[in-house]
N, C-alpha and C positions, 0 to 999 in steps of 0.2 A: 830552674836549671835546664839547659838545653840537653835533649836526649840525642845521642849519636847512635845511628843504626849500624849494625854489623853488615858485612857484605851479603850474607845470606838473607838478611831482612830487607835489603834493597833490591834484590834480584829474584826473579822467578820465571818459570815457564808456564804460560797460559795458552791453551789451545795450540801447543807445539810452537809457540812464538816466545822468544826471549823478551822479557820486559824488565824495566827498571822503574823504581819509585823516585819521583822528582823530590829533591830536597826542599824545594820552595812550596809548591802547590800540593805536595803529598799524593799526587795521582799516579797510578800505574800507567806507564806508557811504553810503547814499542821502543827498542833501543835506537832505532833510526831517528827518533824524535829528540835525541840528545846530540850536542856537538861533540866532536872527538877531542879528547884531551889526553895525550900520550903519557903524561906524568901520573895520571890516576891509575889505580890498580886494574880497573876494568877497561881503561882506555876511553872512558866517556866522562863528560862533565857531570857535575852533581845536579845541576838544574836543567830542565828540559829547554828546548830552543825558545819556546814561547816565553817562559819565565826569564830566561837570560836576555832576550830582546827587550822585554819590558823593564828589566833591571838596568840595562844599558841606557834606555831612554830616560828613566828616572834620574840616573846619574848625570846624563847630559843636561837635563833640565835644571838640576841643582847647581851646576857649576857656573862660573862667570859667563859673560857674554860669549855665546857661540851661535852658530847658524841654527842649530836644532832648538835652542832655548828661544831664539827669536821667532822661529816657526811656531813653537808651542804658544807663545804669547799672542801671536797673530790669530791663531785658532781660537784662543779664549776670548779675544776681543770680537771675533766674528760670531761668537755664541755657540761654540761646540759644547756638547754635553760633557761636563767634567769627568763623568765615569768612563768616557772613551778617550780622554786626552793622551794618556801614556801609550795606549794601544796605537793611536794614530801616529805619534812620534816614532814609536818602534817600527811600524810599517814603513814610514818614510826613511828611517835610517837604514833598514835592510834593503829597500829598493835602491837607495842611493849607492850603498856600498856594492850591491850586485852590479849596477850599471857601470860603476867605476872599474870593477874587476873585469867586466866583459870588454870594455873599450880601452882598458889599460890607461886610464886618465887619472889626473889628480883631482882632488876635491875643489869644487867651485861653489861658493855660497849662492850664486845666481840661479842654480838649478832647483833650489828650494823655493 
């Protein structure tokens, strides 16, 4: 059975810095390591940014044909270490979205 933590079990002050415990990796991290989520009580997502990005990459890999799944398969065929596969796709997704946001452009599969 999954254990749900109370608010005070997920938040603390350490060295005068507010920290939150990630719901995925269970590590204590600075609150700036979490995405904002205004619907949550504390205004922060339950998972840290790193876990959220890896989760998004894993989801993109599982779904039908898309550019990130094709990128993942190309990396595997080129011999990337399977331990690094989701991290690589996550980094590619974040960098692609960041570039799109900065240039105010739409997604193009050719940039992968």
